[in-house]
N, C-alpha and C positions, 0 to 999 in steps of 0.2 A: 626152122625157118625161125629167124631169127627177129626178136619185137624187140623194136627203136621206139622211143620219145620222141614226136618230131612237132616243134613251130607250130603253130594252127592260131588262126585269126580268131576270133569270137562270129563274125558272120559265119563264115565256112563252117565252122563247129553246130552254129546253130540251124542251121543246110541240111548236114548230115544228119541231126537230131530230127529233123523233119522225114529226112527219108529213110531211117533204119530204128527209130523206137518204137519196140510192138507194144507200146499203147498209149504213149500219150502224143501229144503236137510238142513244137519245141517251144520251150522257155520264152516267156518275151525277154527275156536280156539275160543277160550274167555278167560277171567282172571278167574274165576270164575261163581257159579254157586247156584241157589238154588232148593231144592225141598221141597216137598208138599205131605203128605200121608192122609191116610184114614184110617179108620181100618182094612180094607182089600191089602195095600200097596202103591206103589206111583199113582199118581195122574196128576202130572204136573213139571216142571222143566222150571226154568228161567235163563240164560246165561246172562253175561254181560260181554261185548269186549270194542277193540277200534274201533269210528266211520270207516267205509270207506272211508269216507271224511278228505281228510289232511284237510280241514280247520275248519271240526268242531274235529279234533284231536290236532291242533293248538293252538283250543280256550280252552282246556282241558279238552274236551266232554270226555264222555267213554256215550258207548252204548248198551241200552237193545238188544242183536245178535237177540234174540229167547226166547218166550216162545210157550211152546209146551205143550198140554193137551189130555188125554183121552177124555175132554169132561164130566166124570163124577163126579165128586164131584164140586156143585156148588160154586164160591169163591176162588176154589184154586189156579186158578191162580190168581187174585187179590193176594192174602198172598204173590206167590214166587217174583213177580214184585217187591210186596211192602219189601220182606227179602231183594233182590239184592241191592235194593235204600239204605235200612239201611245201609249194608252191606260198599256198596260205599262210605258213605257218612263217615261212620266209618274208612277210609282207606283216605280219604280227597280228593276225588271228589267233587263237588257241583253240576255241569250242566251235567243233564245225557238227551239221546235221545231214539228215539224209533221209528219204524214205522210198518204203517200199508198198504196195499192197499186201495185206492180210493175205497169207498163204504162201508168199513167195520164198524162196530159201534166203536168198539173203548174201547169196556164197560173197560173194566181191570184198561184202563188208566183215563179214567173220575172215574171211581171208587176210584182211586191214586191221585186223583185231579191234573193230569198232564193238559195240555193243548195244541189243536193241533198249533202248530206254522206256517204251509207252506202247500206246496203243492208241492210235488217236482216231474217233470218232468222224467217220465221213459225214460231209455235210453239205449242202448249197452256201454260197458266200454271200447271195444275195440278200437283201435288208430292205426295209421300206426306205431308209435313211442313207443306203448305200447300193443301188440299185444295181446288179452283177449281170451279164453271163454264166451258163450253167458252167460249171464244173467239168474237166473232159470226167475226172475219175472221181465217184464222188465215194467210194465205199472207203471202210477200214483202213488204216494204213500203218505200218510199225513205223515209229521214228528211232534213226540209228546215232548215235553219238560216237565222236571219239574226239579228243583232243589234241591229236596231232602228231601223235607220238607211238604209235602202233609199231609190231615189226618186221615192216614195209619203210619204215620211216630211219634214213640216216645220220638225223642232226637232231639226236635228242641232248 
């Protein structure tokens, strides 16, 4: 099977995330997305958005807020991740972050030369001054980071 990048709308990518992400609902939004298809159709999307962390926003980071795959096409998730990073770099961003649950392998991040930089303690975001609903995944997470010039980037 041949994998190829195919343009997608953010609306379609978020709908795919809703249907195919293994443990999270779709993100509230994003800036743009990439999609990878094989000969039979869509296999994975990656969505780039603003970090939820105000500190990371202030530092000029962008976040890969979701990668959702049907699990059929090997390497498709790595390809989608690399595509959103290349597009983000083309638009001027230089620092990219993303998260996996503690205990997940992070294979697509390793394949794209990302590195784990922190363990982020899971917590609820609800406070008396800012009431919020329960978070979907309150466990500890690994924060991954790249500066967008990994082995899969062709625009160094």
